[in-house]
C-alpha positions, 0 to 999 in steps of 0.5 A: 238632155235637161229641161231647165227653167231660169227665172230672174226677178224684175229689175236685175240688169247685171249681165256679167253676174248672170253670166258667171252664175249660169256658167257655173250652174248649167249642166255641162251637157251638149244641149239643154232645153231652156225656159225663161221667165223674166222681163222682156228686156232682161239682161238674162236674154242677152246672156243666153244669146251670147252663150249661144242658148236657145230659149223659150221665153214666158212673161212673168206679167201674164203667168197665172198660178195654173201656168206656173204650176204647169211649167214647174212640173215640166222642167227637171231643174229651177234656177231662180234669181230671187229679190225676196218679193217677185216670183213668190208663187214660182218659188212656192210651186218649186218647193211644193213640187220638190223640184231641184232648185239653185236660188240666188238671192239678189238685191233689186232696187225699185221705185214706189209712189209714196202719194198713192200709199205704196210702201217705200223704205227711203225717200229720194225726193227734193230735200234729200241727197238723191232728190232731182233739183230740176223741178217738173212744171210749166212755170219759169225755171221749171222743165218738162219731164223728159228734160228734167230727168235728162238733166238729173242724169247728167247731175247724177254722173257728175255730182253724185258718182264722182263724189266717193262719199255720195257714191258709198251712200248711194250703194247703200240704197241697194235692194230698197224701195225708193219713194217718190211722187211719179210712178207710173210716169218716168221718174229720176228714181229710174236712173238711181234704181237702173244704176244700182240694179246694173251693179254686180252683186259680188263686186260692188265696190269696183263694178266697172260695168255699172260705171259704164252703164250709168250714162245710159240708164233709162235714157230718153233718146237711147234704146235698151239695146244701146245700153247693153252695147256700151259694155263690151265690143264682143257682145253677140249678134243681137240686131236685125239689119235691113238691106234695101235699095233707095227706091224701097226707102218707104217700105224699109222705114215702115218695116224698121219702125214696125219691128222696133215696136215689136221689141227687135233691135233694128240696124237701119241707116235712116233711123239711128235710134232704132239700134244703129247709133252705137254701131261701127260706121263700116256696114261690112263690120256691122253685118259681120259682128252684130247682125243676128239676121239680115232682112233683104228687100228684093225688088226690081231696084234692089236686085241689080243694084251694086250696094244691096247685091254686095250686102246680100252676098256678104250675108250668104257668106256669113250664113255659110260661116255660122252654118245658119241657112236662114241668116239671109231672109229675103222679102219679096217686094214686087213681082221682079224675078229673083237673082240667081244667088237668092232664087232658091231661098224661101222668101217672105211675100210682101208683094200682095200687102205689107201687113200680111208680110209682116205677119209672116215675118214676125212668125219667122223671127219668133220661130228662130228666137230672134232676140228682143231687147227694146220695150214693146211700146211706141216710145222707141218709134216715136223717138225715131220720128223726125221733129220737123225742124229740118223741113223749115227754113226761117225765110220768107215764102210766098204762098198761093191759096186754092181760091180765086176771087170773083171780080164782077157780079151782075148787080140785078137778079130777075125772075123767069116763068116757063110756059110749062112745068120743067121736070126731070131730064128737062130740068137737068137739061135746062141747068146745063145750058142756062145758069138759074136758081130753081124756086119751083117747076115753073119759076126761076131766078137768074142773072141773065136771059137764057141763050137762044139754044134753050128750047124751053119757053121761058120769059122774064117776069116783072120782078127783079132785085138789086141783090146787094140791097135785099136780104131775102127773096121769096123767103131765101137768103139772097147771098145764097141765091147769088152763091149758087148762081155763081157756081152754075154760071161757071158750070154752064161755061165749063160744059159749053167749052167741052168739060164734062160733069161728075155723074154724082157730084155736079160741081166736079168736072173732068176733061175728056181726052178730046178736049184738045186735039193732042190730049195735052192740057197747056198752061203756065206753071208756077215758075212762069214757064209754058208747059203741059200735062196729059189729060188722060193717063193709064194706071194698072192696079193689082188687087190680092188674088185678082188679075191686073186691072187697067184704069184710066184717070182724067184731069179733074177738079171740084169748085166750091164757094170759098168762105171766111176770107172776106165779104167778097165771093171766092171760088175754091178749087180742088184738083182731083182725078176721075177714073174709068175702068178698062171698058171706059166705064166711069168708076164712082163707087167706093173704089175711087178713094183708095185709087186716087190716094195710091196714085197721088201719094207722092205728088208734092206741092209743086205738082198740086200747085201746077194743077191748080194753075192749070185749073185756074187758067182753064176757067179764065179761058172759057170766060173769054168766050162766055156771055155775061158779066160775071168774071173772075180775077186773074191769079190765085190768092197769094199770102206771105209766110215768115217761114218757109218749107225746105222743099229739098228736105221734103222730097227726101221724106217719101212716106206711105200715107196709107198702110194695107191695114187701112184699105178696104177689102178691095185694096189696090196697089199701083203697078204702073202709071204712064201719066206725064209727071209735071214738076220742078225737074220734069217741066216740058217746054212748048 
């Protein structure tokens, strides 16, 4: 068995040339150990996979001289495709250590920035036959960089390659540094260099391969693997195929993007730009002919669904045909029991955390030398993201803001004095029964006298003010006093009606399950229909390494003073949830945030709007039985928008807003939630 080092200078992308030379040069032994030094997206890696040769890949950008010496000492032969510029240290050490060397001299075109003083041979800017006629800029007649290069590519294909004289002049640029002004940004020179470097050096004049590749050179909306797949139909399997049930779409989408960002070409039916676009429409054909490994998401939903089951069955059959025990790689999504087909296959655990599962999957893919053809940057993933255009409709839409107007406010403020100092629990009790503004332990300002159930001896003073005419009272801005009194009036009304306050946030309220006789809060929904929602729901959370934890969540909301709308007073309503543990002890620490986000991650506009309306109607209902002149105007603030959201399209975008890496150490995941959902399809009539 020979250990062979194959190195390719960056830029060379003629797969047919590399394959032909390697077939001529590689020892005809049953097995060879191959070490490669090349770009991550090099055509060499595709060629080796088509020859079914396993490789150990080294990135030339990270090789120190010590590492080069170590690698060269460890191999028996060196095959070097050398452009006379890069990999010089490797060539030197091979000669110095007297290793057998097969050297192929290749011409590679490169792009240099002449404005930075980088050496170049031929200028390709405007004023030359190779210049980009589409100027980059923000003025009229100018284009963004991506659009400019896309337009140049079309010009390159139609005006340059189709002109025999221009094409002959173009080929004469092979092997030279092309000078322009853009690098390291994208440059039209990349289109030219990419075309030249795809030519077969031994068959330039009739290179069908280069002509086929030209339309895909450095595309802004195509991946490197798509460029390779345009060449022929018999390429070796290179993609990872994701099999999933629609219920697991969020994880499947997340996984596809994560793998693409690592350089893997992914076939995923929802994201065409991750390697799926040039694939056959038949999933069977895609799996049989193009798939390197199948990744099957195993969940309670996918195990019993027909299509995922068929895909897994086909994957097992292909694995037997190719003699690959791990062609089907199962990813366990939840605690569901695996079916009999896959129960004896080792799975990658994703049920305790996506990030941990991904790390284990990447180790597995590395161990089997899964091919990487995409650049390991975010560009491929970013291009797969929706621009959002399909989520918008050019029709007028009525919007409802989460604010309600204070319509009537008592005109007068009055001072009150207590017969004795009010401190500690006495002050808290007084505030829960009588809306007042605390000046000191004996003096208060309020809209109205305390009711008879207030036990503290409090009497009005002779001080009173028309608050609209007085800028400050006792050195305090009058509008601030009125704002506080409005919120405290609403707080007292809610508490008298049976609402409870958050232990740490006095303007946050929640309903006890006994607030109504049947535990249901009734209201009129956004469509004008009578409906209800449960005041108390049950949710089970699972934390890694800890037993299942049951929590209860109650209907809750926060009230604040709305500002910036006009000179009137507005109440801002924020729907929320209040959590209890299994022992009915309130949860008020840092665990609340992750729980609330997990529980509400798929609550869309209709559900939030219904909770706003339920809170608004609750505020109006407690006002009917209240004493005093303060009142709210019925209805949330309504606005008009010239464009509307496409709710059906949005409902299809089930995205995870919080990944496991973003969670604190006590991360949580919802296992079950028995709260009655209230939305467009699940509204209950009463």
